[in-house]
C-alpha positions, 0 to 999 in steps of 0.5 A: 224105014230109011231113017231107021237104017240110018239109025242102025248104021250110026249105032254100028259106027258108034260101036266100031268107034268104041271098040277101036278106042278100047283097043287103042286104050289097052295098047300099052298093056299088050306085050305083043306090041313093040316096046316103043309103041307101048311106051309112046302109047302110055306116055301120051295118056299121062298127066304131068302129075302122073309123069312126075310121080314116076320120077319119084322113089321113096323109102318104105317107111313113108310109103303106103298103098294110099301114097302110091295111089294118090301121088302116082309114085314110081318106085319104093326102096328099102334103105339099109336096115329098112325092113318089114320087121326084125328077122322078117321072113320071105313071105313077110317081104312079099306081102309088104311089096304086094300091098304097096303094088296094089296101091300103084295098080289101083291108079287110073293107068295102073302103072306098076311101081318098081321096088329096089334094095341094096343087095350088094353082097347077096340079099344082105338086108334080109334075115337068113339070106346068103351073105357073099364076100364083099367085092374087095374079095371077089376081085381077088378071084379074078373069076367072072364065071363065079361072079356071074353065078353069084349074080344068079343066086342073088337075083333068086334070093332077091326075087324070093322076097318079091323085090325085082331091082337091086342097086348093084353092082358097084363098079368103082375103081378104088385108088385109095384104101382110105376111102370108106367104100373101098370094100365095095370096089373089086380092084384098083385095076379097071380091067378087073372091075370090067371083068367083074361086070359079068355079075350083071348078066348073072343078075339080069340074064344074058342079053340076046344077040340081036338086042340093040346096044344100050337097051335094058334087058331083064330076062323074067321073074327069076332075074332082077334089074341091076344098077351100075354105080356110082357114075363116075369117078367115085373111087378116085377122090382126093385122099379117098374122102367119101363124096369128095372131089376126083381131080383127073383129066378127061382122058384119065376119067375115060381110061380108069373110071369109065371103062366098066360102064361101057361093059355094063351098058353092053350087057344091058344094065337097066339103070345107072346111079350117079355118084355123090362125088365131084369131078374137077369141082363139078358135082356129078349130080349136076353134071349134064355133060357127063350124064346126058352128053356122055352116058346117054348120048355118046354111050347110048344108054337107054335105061334110067339114071337114078340119083343116090340117097338125097343125092340132089340135096347135096348138089349145094353145100351145105345140103338143101341150101337151095332145094329148088335149084338142086331139083332144077340142076339134077333133073336138067343134068339128066337124072330120071328117077330121084331117090328122095327118099323121105320129103317126096311132097316137097320134091313133087311140088317143086318139080311140078312148079318148075315144069308148069312154069317152063323152067324145066321143059316137058321134053326133059320130063318125057325123056325121064319117064320114057326111060323109066317105062322102058325098064318097067316094060323090059322087066315084065312088070306090066304082065307080072306086077305081083310077087308070089311065094314060088321062090321063097325056098331059094333064100339062104338055100344050101346051094347058095351057101355052098357057092358063097363058101367057094367064093370065100375059098377063092377070095382069100390071099396068103401073104405069109407062110412060115418065118422061113420059106422052108418051114411053112405053117399052113396047111395046119394039121387037123389033129393036134393036142390043143389049139387056141382060137383067139381074136375079136373076129373069130366068133362074130358073124357081124364083123365077118360080113362087114357093112351093108349087112342087116343094118346099113352100118352092119351089126355086131354078133351072131344073132341076126345073121345065119351062117358059120363063124370062123370059130365054128368052122374050125370046130367043124374041121379039126379031128374030134380028139383035138382040144379047141380053146377059145379066148377072145382076148387072151393075155400073154400069161394065159398063152404061156401057161398053156401048151398050145400046138398052134394058134389061129388069131382072127382080128380086123376092122369093125363094120362101117359104111361110106363116110363113117368108114373113111380112115386117115390111119387105117390101123387095126383097132384094139384089141387086135394088135394086143391079141397078135402080140400076146399070142404070136409072141409065145406060140406058132400063129396064123393071123387072119385079117378081116378087113374091107381093104389093106390095113396097117400091119407092117409092125406085126408081120415079123411076129406072125408065122402066117398071115391071111387076108380074108377081107369081108368073107360073109356068112360062110366062114367054113370057106376060111377053114377049108384053106387053113386046114388044107382041104383046098389050096390058096389061089387068091392074088391081091387086087389092091396094093398092100401099103407099108405105111399110110404116108405112101398113099395113094399108091397104085401099081405102076406109080413111080413111088411104088414100094408096097409091103405086098404088091398088086397080084401077090399071093402065095399058094398051097396045095390041098392035103389029105389029113 
């Protein structure tokens, strides 16, 4: 009897121990537990291989459920143009993301992956999405509330496709328009850039009042994790050369290029992406003093730091000259997640070797993984890892297109209106006998949207973008009795032989991204200049310039009756017609200085040699009229 009692007691103890162990095992899965308890509990269960896998981000083209499971991959991205298929539906995107996620959830610990994409002016990789104006235009609005609404709309459209993470916003301060990424910058003035960080609570949700500084915050299934980029000084490189060297003292770096990061961290930004560029000769991807010493330790940023695409490869020149060194330098500098994005096995093998041989301490790996897990827990990925179809109708919705149209209206800048101030050309009359619409950009949604649209470098034409071209917008707006003649490249004889009441000429830059957009001359490519000359020499004309930055137009301004900087307005060209015909008035003011000649650059407001064609803050206004 005694031995039986002892046996029963032992069984009870065993059962209790098993129950406690089981409860302890699922502690990190319990959303009621404090965030740090969940992180600590999960981290202590992870092997070296599982930890290193969390630090890896790969492109979808090399991803599969088996790869996610076997290598414990922490994140997938769609690079520019990396899509499930041409004109893929929201449902196709959701199904693809979920397939990858199933692989991650089938691992021993079931840590969900995070899928990221460059939604930098709306959900711009995705067919039928609303394409908002690029940042160069949004800075003109000086309207943080509008930008926050754009963030909210973008978050819904990104989530509609099952994706919870965007590599936006770019908070570069572009000091030289020769830079191929200047259109990703809100302004040459850091104060405007700081104000525009209001897009972050739009994307992520408003940080609760009691939230600790620097801790990432994402407010649920209709919001996405944001990414402030590119840390730091990317807009200040010598001659505006992409990925080049920013030569400036520490005070200058802090006062010009750093302030928007402070605002972003205060607003709970989840991630920060490191810049390809260097600061005073030191590659940012290897700059421990700024990434760890300043961003993490001084500014108390608690989210994760991510590299740019093959960013660690470019620590050496030429890239990948010593890959093991690049891995070591990047990870020790404080990069937590590495956008590899293709050769992930090599990275995993190299980092594993360095950790197991104490070249990189386990404490650095633990710091990286804690930060990645912190963001995933904050996003609610452990509770809701799978996407559903409940938001698909937000993709390209009417409400979002109306918001984009409003943004277009507020982003245009009227630079000239009439050859005499007493005889303005704008607003144009809707009722006229015959009008000419001309130019390479008048009926081209690809050109209208610019780079980072459908494909990485953008597209040409109207096939892959759902929206309204400027030509279509004009047709929608004028009186039904007005004859519209469209000629993309009219010669002078054609213009002279027709009795046009006036002409609308739409010309500008063709799409580009990053280094491919660097320009040492900033001219409008042909046939733009010829079209301006052929048309404006013989009929009253308004020239609408589609460009990602100020461009060289000084030789042509005298020929024009009116001049409008439309930047890269996106899919909703109706917003351009709204202003040209006076349904709304022009209000935009330049957020980038417009130079006279290229040899003045760099030239920013406050410089001793400041002598612009149109100064920072310039912009003529008109009042709405009833036609």
